[in-house]
C-alpha positions, 0 to 999 in steps of 0.5 A, a space after each residue: 541429484 540431477 533428476 531432482 534439479 530437473 524436477 525442480 526446474 520443471 515445477 518452476 516452469 509450470 508454476 510460472 507459465 500459465 499467465 505468461 506475463 512479464 512482471 511489472 518491475 520494481 528494482 531497488 537502487 539502494 542496497 540497504 533495501 530488498 524488493 520482492 515480487 509477491 504476486 501478480 494480478 489476473 491477466 488484463 486486470 489492474 490492482 487499484 488499492 492495497 492494504 495489509 494487517 501484517 497477516 494478509 495482503 488485501 487488494 482491489 482488482 478490476 478489469 484493466 481499464 478506467 471505465 466501461 469494464 464488463 468484469 465485476 470488481 473484486 476485493 481479494 486477499 492473500 495470506 502472507 505465508 513466508 516463504 510462499 504467498 497464499 492463494 487468492 481468496 475472495 472477500 467481496 465481489 461488487 457485482 459490476 465494474 468499478 474503478 477502484 481508488 484506494 484501500 486502507 485497513 483499520 480495526 478488523 476492516 478494509 476500507 476503500 473507495 471507488 471512482 465510478 460511483 464515488 462509493 465508500 465501503 468497509 469489508 470485514 477482513 475475516 468474514 467478508 461482510 460488506 458495509 456501504 458507508 456512503 458516497 463521496 464523488 471523486 474520492 482519491 485517497 483515505 485513511 482511518 485514524 482514531 476511528 474517524 475516516 479522512 478522505 481526500 476528494 475532488 470538489 467543484 472548485 478543486 479538492 479537499 480533505 474531509 473528516 467523516 465520523 462513522 455513525 450507526 446506520 439503522 436502515 442498513 444495519 451497519 455504519 454510514 458516513 456522518 456529516 463531513 467536517 472540512 479540514 483542508 480545501 485547495 484549488 488543485 487536484 486531489 493528493 494523497 494523505 497519510 497519518 503518522 503514529 502520533 496523528 500528524 497529517 502528511 499531505 502531498 500537494 498535486 502542485 508539488 511538495 509534502 505538507 505536515 500538520 500536527 495532530 492538534 492542528 488537524 483536530 482544531 481544523 475539523 472542529 473549528 471555523 478555520 481550515 488548514 492551509 498549504 503555506 510555507 509554515 507547513 511545507 516539509 518537503 518542496 518540489 516533490 510530486 507524490 502520487 501515494 504516501 505511506 508512513 512508518 511511525 513518526 518521521 520516516 515515510 514513503 512516496 511514489 512518483 509513478 516511476 520511483 519509490 522514495 523514502 521521505 523524511 519530513 523532519 529534515 526535508 529530505 528524500 532518497 530514491 530506494 527503487 525505480 519502476 520505469 517503464 512501469 508505474 509504482 502506485 498504491 502503498 501501505 506500511 505495516 510492521 517492518 514491511 512496505 507493500 507497493 503496487 506496480 502496474 504495467 500499462 502496456 497493451 497486451 500485457 496490462 496487469 499489476 504486481 505487488 511487491 514487499 520492500 524490507 531493509 537488508 540485514 547489515 553486513 555485520 549481522 550477516 558476518 556474525 551469522 556466517 561465522 557462528 554457522 561455520 563454527 556450529 557446523 565444525 563442532 560435531 565433526 571435531 567431537 567425532 574425531 575425539 571419540 575415535 581417538 584412542 
């Protein structure tokens, strides 16, 4: 047994030493949830987008800088093989350094945007086939809902959310962005967006607050002359500054404030701190099934890298107690049966 313990410890050291990185930290402060570090980026690399289909985690990885990098940016994937995470596999290499902005998964493809050229793209999650959809300068965040791509991006006078249909591209053989339909325009920096399962739009204003618009209002704004507005009628949560959002289903959502991860309930206007990342920075989010995936980055010189975490609900104490009792009972029954057989 002693030799086995030594071997196990030695293997753990060997597996953990090649990168010699302090993991970017995310510590739960709410006992109802558990955060587990799944994997780290390559050394001196940042993860600049994360998405999942429930089977794989997809992530953009680029050199740990915002401009002037020399290593090509890559779209990578890892299989969610519990209790182990699969090795990284390359889906697409961009051929040059690009500062990634976001990723989102829909209908078998990973959609994303990057800041360097403003490129919007889609990559087949199975084959890695790449499709350049077009260019939207200063894109920040994006989601596909109902087969339509909604982008949060900068404009000459502030920022906007624009709806883009995905239309056939005879020249490229794939798809491209159709004519954009303005949905929301504001005189401030871009904020993150998200859709609930019912099609309601959540938008976190850079000026503060989370706004909620119904699916009908979003459709009317995209098809009519009037745009959505950040007004008191649609303010769901005040005095919060979120960098990224992820929705569960109808009401529960998640948001990062760079140093905290919060659970957000627009219907009641409440938030609750679930985890803290300081001194590191919590960023991109995606929620699939019962799991939230969060990207946490360490910007410290000499240790710059990112880590991907999964956040799941803790089993209730009552469920744990029932499991413990049933396990103990099952463990005792065979021994009792042996005693019975030996009884004359």
